[in-house]
C-alpha positions as CSV (number, residue, x, y, z in Angstrom):
1,M,0.0,-0.1,0.1
2,K,1.1,3.6,-0.6
3,Y,0.6,6.9,1.0
4,Y,0.9,10.3,-0.4
5,I,1.5,13.3,1.8
6,E,0.9,17.1,1.1
7,T,1.9,19.8,3.6
8,F,0.9,23.3,3.6
9,G,1.9,26.1,5.9
10,C,4.7,26.6,8.5
11,Q,7.8,24.8,9.7
12,L,5.4,23.3,12.5
13,N,3.4,22.1,9.9
14,I,6.5,20.4,8.2
15,S,7.6,18.9,11.6
16,D,4.0,17.5,12.0
17,S,4.2,15.8,8.6
18,E,7.3,14.2,9.6
19,R,5.5,12.5,12.4
20,I,2.6,11.6,10.3
21,S,4.7,9.8,8.0
22,K,6.4,7.7,10.8
23,E,3.0,6.5,11.9
24,I,2.0,5.9,8.6
25,E,4.7,3.9,7.7
26,K,4.4,1.8,10.9
27,M,0.8,0.8,9.4
28,G,2.6,-0.9,6.4
29,Y,2.4,2.1,3.9
30,K,5.2,3.1,1.4
31,K,5.6,6.7,0.5
32,T,4.8,7.9,-2.9
33,S,5.3,11.5,-4.8
34,I,2.3,10.7,-7.2
35,M,-0.9,11.4,-5.6
36,N,-3.0,9.4,-8.3
37,E,-1.0,6.0,-7.3
38,A,-1.7,6.6,-3.6
39,D,-4.2,4.0,-1.7
40,L,-4.0,6.8,1.2
41,I,-3.8,10.7,0.7
42,I,-3.0,12.9,3.6
43,I,-3.5,16.8,3.3
44,N,-1.6,18.6,6.2
45,M,-3.4,22.2,6.0
46,C,-2.8,25.6,7.1
47,S,-5.6,28.0,7.8
48,I,-3.3,31.0,8.5
49,R,-5.0,32.9,5.4
50,Q,-8.2,32.4,3.4
51,S,-5.9,31.8,0.4
52,A,-4.3,28.8,2.4
53,V,-7.9,27.4,2.9
54,N,-8.6,28.1,-0.8
55,R,-5.7,26.0,-2.0
56,V,-7.0,22.8,0.2
57,V,-10.4,23.6,-1.3
58,G,-9.0,23.1,-4.9
59,K,-7.0,20.1,-3.9
60,A,-10.0,18.5,-2.2
61,E,-11.9,18.7,-5.3
62,K,-9.3,16.8,-7.0
63,I,-9.1,14.0,-4.0
64,K,-13.0,13.5,-4.4
65,R,-12.7,12.5,-7.8
66,L,-10.1,9.6,-6.8
67,K,-12.8,7.4,-5.3
68,S,-10.2,4.3,-5.1
69,S,-8.2,6.1,-2.5
70,K,-9.1,6.7,1.3
71,S,-8.3,10.5,2.5
72,I,-7.2,12.1,5.7
73,L,-7.3,16.2,6.1
74,T,-5.4,17.2,9.2
75,G,-3.4,20.1,10.4
76,C,-4.6,23.7,11.3
77,I,-8.6,23.2,10.5
78,L,-11.0,25.9,12.1
79,R,-14.1,23.9,13.4
80,K,-16.3,26.2,11.4
81,D,-14.1,24.8,8.2
82,I,-15.0,21.3,8.8
83,R,-18.2,21.4,7.0
84,I,-16.5,22.6,3.8
85,F,-14.4,19.3,3.6
86,R,-16.3,16.6,5.2
87,K,-17.6,15.4,1.6
88,S,-14.4,15.4,0.0
89,F,-12.2,13.6,2.7
90,N,-12.8,10.1,4.3
91,C,-11.5,11.4,7.7
92,I,-10.8,14.6,9.3
93,F,-8.4,14.2,12.5
94,S,-6.8,16.6,14.7
95,I,-3.0,16.2,14.7
96,R,-2.9,15.9,18.2
97,S,-4.5,12.5,18.3
98,L,-2.1,11.3,15.5
99,S,-1.1,8.3,18.0
100,R,-4.9,7.1,17.5
101,W,-5.0,7.5,13.8
102,E,-4.8,3.7,13.3
103,S,-7.5,2.9,15.7
104,F,-9.6,5.5,14.4
105,L,-9.2,3.9,10.8
106,K,-9.6,0.4,11.9
107,K,-13.1,1.4,13.6
108,G,-14.1,3.5,10.9
109,K,-14.1,6.9,12.7
110,R,-14.7,9.8,10.2
111,I,-14.1,12.9,12.3
112,Y,-12.1,13.6,15.5
113,Y,-11.7,17.3,15.8
114,P,-12.4,18.4,19.4
115,N,-12.8,22.2,20.1
116,P,-8.9,22.9,20.9
117,L,-10.0,26.0,23.3
118,E,-12.2,23.7,25.5
119,S,-10.5,20.4,25.4
120,E,-7.2,19.9,27.6
121,P,-4.0,20.8,25.3
122,D,-2.3,17.3,24.3
123,I,1.1,17.3,22.6
124,S,1.9,13.6,23.4
125,Y,2.2,13.1,19.6
126,F,5.3,15.1,19.9
127,K,6.7,11.7,21.3
128,I,6.5,10.1,17.9
129,E,9.8,9.9,16.4
130,P,9.7,11.8,13.2
131,L,10.5,10.5,9.6
132,R,12.8,13.6,8.9
133,E,12.7,14.8,4.9
134,N,16.5,15.3,5.4
135,N,19.3,14.1,7.8
136,F,21.1,17.7,8.2
137,S,18.3,20.1,9.2
138,A,16.0,18.8,12.3
139,L,12.7,20.9,13.0
140,I,12.3,20.2,16.9
141,P,8.9,21.8,18.3
142,I,9.2,22.8,21.7
143,S,5.6,24.1,22.1
144,S,2.5,24.3,20.5
145,G,-0.6,26.7,20.7
146,C,-0.8,30.4,21.4
147,N,-2.4,32.3,24.3
148,N,-2.1,35.8,22.5
149,F,-5.1,35.9,20.4
150,C,-3.7,38.7,17.9
151,S,-7.3,40.0,16.2
152,Y,-6.1,38.5,12.6
153,C,-4.7,35.2,13.8
154,V,-6.8,31.7,14.1
155,V,-3.7,30.0,15.6
156,P,-5.3,29.9,19.1
157,Y,-8.8,28.3,17.5
158,T,-6.8,25.6,15.6
159,R,-3.9,24.6,17.6
160,G,-5.3,25.4,20.8
161,K,-4.0,26.7,24.3
162,E,-0.2,26.8,24.5
163,V,1.5,24.1,25.9
164,S,5.3,23.2,26.3
165,R,7.1,19.9,26.0
166,E,9.1,18.5,28.8
167,P,13.0,19.6,28.5
168,Q,14.2,16.2,28.6
169,D,12.0,15.0,25.3
170,I,13.2,18.1,23.8
171,L,17.1,17.3,24.4
172,K,16.6,13.6,23.6
173,E,15.4,14.5,19.7
174,V,18.1,17.2,19.8
175,K,20.7,14.4,20.6
176,N,19.2,11.7,18.0
177,A,19.3,14.2,15.3
178,V,22.8,15.3,15.8
179,K,24.0,11.9,16.3
180,N,22.2,11.1,13.0
181,G,24.1,13.9,11.1
182,T,22.0,17.0,11.6
183,K,24.1,20.1,11.0
184,E,21.1,22.8,11.9
185,I,18.6,22.4,14.7
186,W,15.7,24.6,14.3
187,L,13.7,25.0,17.6
188,L,9.9,25.8,16.8
189,G,6.9,27.2,18.8
190,Q,4.2,29.7,17.9
191,N,5.7,31.7,20.5
192,V,8.9,29.8,20.7
193,N,10.4,32.3,23.5
194,S,7.5,31.8,26.2
195,Y,8.5,28.3,26.6
196,S,8.1,27.2,30.1
197,S,8.4,23.7,31.6
198,E,9.0,22.3,34.9
199,G,10.8,25.6,35.8
200,V,12.9,25.7,32.8
201,K,12.4,28.8,30.6
202,F,13.8,29.3,26.8
203,P,17.1,30.8,27.4
204,E,18.0,28.1,29.7
205,I,16.8,25.3,26.9
206,L,19.1,27.2,24.3
207,R,21.9,26.9,26.6
208,K,21.2,23.4,27.2
209,V,21.1,22.2,23.5
210,N,24.4,24.5,23.0
211,E,26.0,22.1,25.3
212,I,25.2,19.2,23.2
213,K,28.4,17.9,21.6
214,G,28.5,18.2,17.7
215,N,29.0,20.4,14.7
216,F,25.9,22.3,14.3
217,W,24.2,25.4,14.2
218,I,20.9,26.6,16.5
219,R,18.1,28.4,15.1
220,F,14.6,29.4,16.6
221,T,11.2,30.5,15.2
222,S,8.9,32.3,15.9
223,P,9.8,34.6,18.8
224,H,7.1,37.1,20.1
225,P,8.5,40.9,21.0
226,K,6.4,40.4,24.4
227,Y,8.6,37.5,25.7
228,F,12.0,38.7,24.4
229,S,13.8,39.0,27.7
230,D,17.4,40.4,28.4
231,D,18.5,36.9,29.5
232,L,17.4,35.7,26.2
233,I,19.5,38.3,24.4
234,K,22.6,37.4,26.9
235,T,22.2,33.8,26.0
236,M,22.1,34.5,22.1
237,K,25.2,36.4,22.7
238,E,27.2,33.9,24.7
239,C,26.1,30.4,23.0
240,E,28.5,30.1,20.1
241,K,26.1,27.7,18.4
242,I,23.2,29.9,18.2
243,T,23.5,31.9,14.7
244,E,23.3,35.5,14.3
245,Y,20.0,35.3,12.6
246,L,16.4,36.2,14.2
247,N,13.0,36.9,12.8
248,L,11.1,39.4,14.9
249,P,7.6,39.8,13.7
250,M,6.5,43.5,14.0
251,Q,3.4,43.3,11.9
252,S,3.0,47.1,11.6
253,G,5.0,50.1,12.0
254,D,2.1,51.9,13.5
255,N,0.8,52.1,17.0
256,E,-2.7,52.6,16.1
257,I,-2.7,49.5,13.8
258,L,-0.7,47.4,16.3
259,K,-3.4,48.2,19.0
260,K,-6.2,47.0,16.6
261,M,-4.0,43.7,15.8
262,N,-3.9,43.2,19.6
263,R,-0.4,43.5,19.5
264,P,1.0,43.9,23.2
265,Y,3.8,46.5,22.3
266,T,4.3,49.9,20.9
267,I,6.6,50.6,18.1
268,E,8.6,52.5,20.2
269,K,9.0,49.5,22.6
270,Y,9.7,47.4,19.5
271,K,12.6,49.7,18.4
272,K,14.0,49.9,21.9
273,L,14.3,46.1,21.9
274,V,15.8,45.9,18.4
275,K,18.5,48.3,19.7
276,K,19.1,46.2,22.7
277,I,19.7,43.2,20.4
278,R,21.8,45.0,17.9
279,K,23.9,46.4,20.8
280,A,24.7,43.0,22.2
281,I,24.9,41.3,18.7
282,P,26.2,43.9,16.4
283,D,26.2,41.5,13.2
284,I,22.7,40.2,14.1
285,F,20.9,39.7,10.6
286,L,17.0,40.6,11.3
287,S,14.0,39.7,9.4
288,T,10.5,40.5,10.5
289,D,6.7,39.8,9.3
290,I,4.4,42.7,8.2
291,I,0.8,42.7,7.2
292,V,-0.3,45.5,5.0
293,G,-4.0,46.6,4.5
294,F,-5.2,45.6,7.9
295,P,-8.8,47.1,8.3
296,S,-8.8,50.8,8.6
297,E,-5.0,51.2,7.9
298,S,-4.7,54.7,6.1
299,E,-2.2,56.0,4.0
300,K,-0.3,57.7,7.2
301,N,-0.5,54.4,8.9
302,F,1.0,52.6,6.1
303,E,3.7,55.3,5.7
304,N,4.8,54.8,9.3
305,T,5.5,51.0,8.7
306,L,7.5,51.9,5.5
307,K,9.4,54.5,7.7
308,I,10.3,51.8,10.1
309,L,11.3,49.2,7.4
310,K,14.0,51.8,6.3
311,E,15.0,53.0,9.9
312,I,15.5,49.2,11.3
313,K,17.0,48.3,7.8
314,F,15.6,44.8,8.1
315,G,17.7,42.3,6.2
316,M,14.4,40.5,4.9
317,A,10.6,41.0,5.6
318,Y,7.8,38.3,5.1
319,I,5.1,40.6,3.7
320,S,1.5,39.5,3.5
321,R,-1.6,41.4,2.3
322,Y,-4.6,41.1,4.9
323,S,-7.6,38.9,4.5
324,K,-10.1,38.4,6.8
325,R,-10.4,34.9,8.7
326,K,-13.4,33.3,10.7
327,N,-13.5,33.2,14.2
328,T,-11.2,36.2,14.8
329,T,-11.8,39.5,16.4
330,A,-10.8,41.5,12.8
331,E,-13.7,39.4,11.3
332,K,-15.7,42.0,12.8
333,M,-13.8,44.9,11.4
334,K,-14.6,46.3,8.0
335,D,-12.0,45.3,5.5
336,D,-11.9,48.5,4.0
337,V,-8.6,48.8,2.1
338,L,-9.3,47.7,-1.6
339,E,-6.9,44.6,-2.8
340,K,-5.6,47.0,-5.2
341,E,-4.1,49.1,-2.6
342,K,-3.0,46.1,-0.8
343,K,-1.0,44.8,-3.6
344,K,0.3,48.4,-4.1
345,R,1.4,48.7,-0.7
346,E,3.1,45.3,-0.7
347,K,4.9,46.3,-3.6
348,I,6.3,49.6,-2.2
349,L,7.5,47.8,0.9
350,T,9.1,44.9,-1.6
351,E,11.0,47.5,-3.4
352,A,12.3,49.3,-0.5
353,L,13.5,46.1,0.9
354,E,15.0,45.1,-1.9
355,K,17.1,48.2,-1.9
356,I,18.4,47.6,1.6
357,S,18.9,44.1,1.0
358,L,21.2,45.1,-1.9
359,K,23.1,47.5,0.1
360,N,23.5,45.4,3.1
361,N,24.8,42.4,0.7
362,R,27.3,44.5,-0.8
363,E,29.4,44.7,2.5
364,Y,30.0,40.7,2.2
365,V,31.9,40.8,-1.2
366,D,35.4,39.5,-0.7
367,K,34.4,37.8,2.8
368,N,34.7,34.2,3.4
369,L,31.2,32.7,4.9
370,K,30.6,29.2,6.2
371,V,27.4,27.9,4.2
372,L,25.2,25.0,4.8
373,V,24.1,23.6,1.3
374,D,20.4,22.8,1.0
375,K,19.9,22.4,-2.5
376,Y,21.5,21.5,-5.7
377,R,20.2,22.6,-9.2
378,R,21.8,22.7,-12.7
379,G,25.4,23.0,-11.5
380,F,24.8,25.5,-8.4
381,S,24.7,24.7,-5.0
382,I,22.4,26.9,-3.0
383,G,22.7,27.2,1.0
384,K,22.6,29.5,4.0
385,D,25.5,31.0,6.1
386,R,25.0,31.6,9.9
387,H,23.0,34.8,9.3
388,Y,20.4,32.8,7.1
389,R,21.3,34.7,4.1
390,T,21.1,32.7,0.6
391,V,24.3,31.9,-0.9
392,K,24.9,30.2,-4.3
393,F,28.1,29.2,-5.9
394,K,28.9,27.2,-8.9
395,S,29.9,23.4,-8.3
396,E,30.2,20.1,-10.1
397,Q,29.9,18.2,-6.8
398,N,26.7,18.1,-5.0
399,F,27.3,19.4,-1.4
400,K,23.7,19.0,0.1
401,G,23.8,18.5,3.4
402,K,27.3,19.6,4.0
403,F,29.2,22.7,5.6
404,V,31.5,24.5,3.0
405,K,33.6,27.9,3.0
406,V,32.3,30.2,0.4
407,K,34.1,33.4,-0.7
408,I,31.3,36.0,-1.6
409,T,32.2,37.5,-5.3
410,K,29.0,39.2,-6.0
411,P,25.9,40.9,-4.1
412,L,22.3,39.9,-5.2
413,P,19.1,41.6,-4.2
414,W,17.9,38.5,-2.2
415,G,21.5,37.2,-1.6
416,L,24.8,36.4,-2.3
417,E,27.0,34.8,-5.0
418,G,30.5,33.3,-4.5
419,K,33.2,30.6,-5.3
420,I,33.8,27.6,-3.0
421,I,37.1,27.7,-1.4
422,K,37.2,24.9,1.2
423,N,35.0,21.8,2.0
424,G,33.2,21.7,5.5
425,K,32.5,18.8,7.6
């Protein structure tokens, strides 16, 4: 029997799919990359934006026509959206019930999706050993869920209340990954830096991971400005395996919009935090998340965001256009920014960011950087350096999964180009 799995969304969803694959293969299935030949089709969906849901709706219609296959929908699903998919999928299961899927399938259970806000948080499925997509980069969730209720976000309604893994489980998974050749550890959580379990806070977990023997980097995502402590900054500075990269979601550069988003900080506090981080770690590479076209965002509100983008000089920004989502507070707000205007604002931010990025990247010409290669395409190896900049270089050999030294020869708008000077280990 063969199974096909397709994943939408963030790194946590990818990590969940690695555990799903392990559990499904224990049932006797073998993976296929061709959906039409699968006996079991699994879609791990994302609900962060309506466009993400729409992609799964399109996929569901195709699956419905494959009457010979059994299908499972899982992932981040709003309970109100279950009715959209119940006729297209044989089963709709909560990811938190993964260890019970086999018994559900044997009993013919079709839907198991409790209200995540009313049911007790359960992340026991994290104990399932993942079947990793590769052996050089390990996605390791340390928490799941969210208690913040940003007005535009559905995560609390799909992932439920925030709950943290036990420290020993995290460290065991990291050690196993490093033992199997992992060169990069990603610690994951919706608010990764609010981690707290058995009296252990996030900075302490980072220090414990840093103490594990091996040649690997440590990265984490996504932190919340609200929980970014001085102790965390000190830990990032002192731990040699923690890379000089940080994605610090801002969402807007305007206080009026931040308040409507229910983001618990002002732009002044955000800038003060950035200043502290840069003082401690001068060469930190900062990226951020920004939403354009949030309800009532005026031209002045947007100009404030553009101003902060230029002032902070982010190395990268992940820009998205606002779209209304069910169950959120923002759903009740009038979506009064035209789609045409949202696209225009997105374009303005992207063009400003491109200029900043190219200027920053010029400073790295003639420098030697350590790069972890993650792709090989048409004679080019492509990877990331410690600062999470994309670096590409010509190579006859496929260095995927290896550290290499690269001398930078050319700045690009969204990365760097160079030539290999030394193989890594």
